[in-house]
C-alpha positions in Angstrom: 4.2 41.7 -11.2 6.0 42.0 -7.9 8.5 39.3 -6.8 6.3 38.0 -4.0 3.3 37.6 -6.4 5.5 35.8 -8.9 6.7 33.4 -6.3 3.2 32.6 -5.0 1.9 32.1 -8.5 4.8 29.8 -9.5 4.3 27.6 -6.4 0.5 27.5 -7.0 1.0 26.6 -10.7 3.4 23.8 -9.8 1.1 22.5 -7.1 -1.8 22.5 -9.6 0.3 20.6 -12.1 1.1 17.8 -9.7 -2.5 17.7 -8.4 -3.8 17.3 -11.9 -1.1 14.7 -12.7 -2.3 12.7 -9.7 -5.9 13.0 -11.0 -7.1 14.8 -7.9 -9.7 17.5 -7.5 -9.0 20.5 -5.2 -11.5 19.0 -2.8 -9.7 15.6 -2.8 -6.3 17.2 -2.3 -7.7 19.4 0.5 -9.1 16.3 2.3 -5.8 14.4 2.0 -3.9 17.4 3.3 -6.4 18.1 6.1 -7.0 21.6 4.7 -10.1 23.4 3.3 -10.8 23.3 -0.4 -10.9 27.1 -0.7 -7.4 27.2 0.8 -6.1 24.9 -1.9 -7.8 27.2 -4.5 -6.2 30.3 -3.0 -2.8 28.6 -3.0 -3.1 27.5 -6.6 -4.1 31.0 -7.7 -1.2 32.5 -5.8 -3.5 34.4 -3.5 -2.2 32.7 -0.3 1.2 32.9 1.3 1.3 29.2 2.2 3.3 28.1 5.3 6.1 25.6 5.1 4.0 23.1 7.1 1.1 23.4 4.6 3.5 23.2 1.6 4.7 19.8 2.9 1.1 18.7 3.5 0.0 19.7 0.1 2.9 18.2 -1.8 2.7 14.9 0.1 -1.1 14.8 -0.5 -0.3 15.2 -4.2 2.1 12.2 -4.0 5.3 14.2 -4.6 8.1 15.5 -2.4 8.1 19.2 -1.7 11.5 19.5 -3.4 9.9 18.5 -6.7 7.2 21.1 -6.4 9.7 23.8 -5.6 11.9 22.7 -8.5 9.0 23.0 -10.8 8.1 26.4 -9.4 11.7 27.6 -9.8 11.4 27.0 -13.6 8.8 29.9 -13.7 11.1 32.3 -11.7 
């Protein structure tokens, strides 16, 4: 797997972990972050190169700081 794909997958898996820990569906997270549900699914599957602004929106909507999501993602890299 290429580096870019690994990074995207690691971020998506970390985001999914925190979303599930918060007891949120993808739809609920998307609504809180003011994003579309399919966008959240794409991010979680590592299919979307998410912008910094949307990383902040998604992490905050999950109830965690972006630094925690990134630290969790780094464990997979």
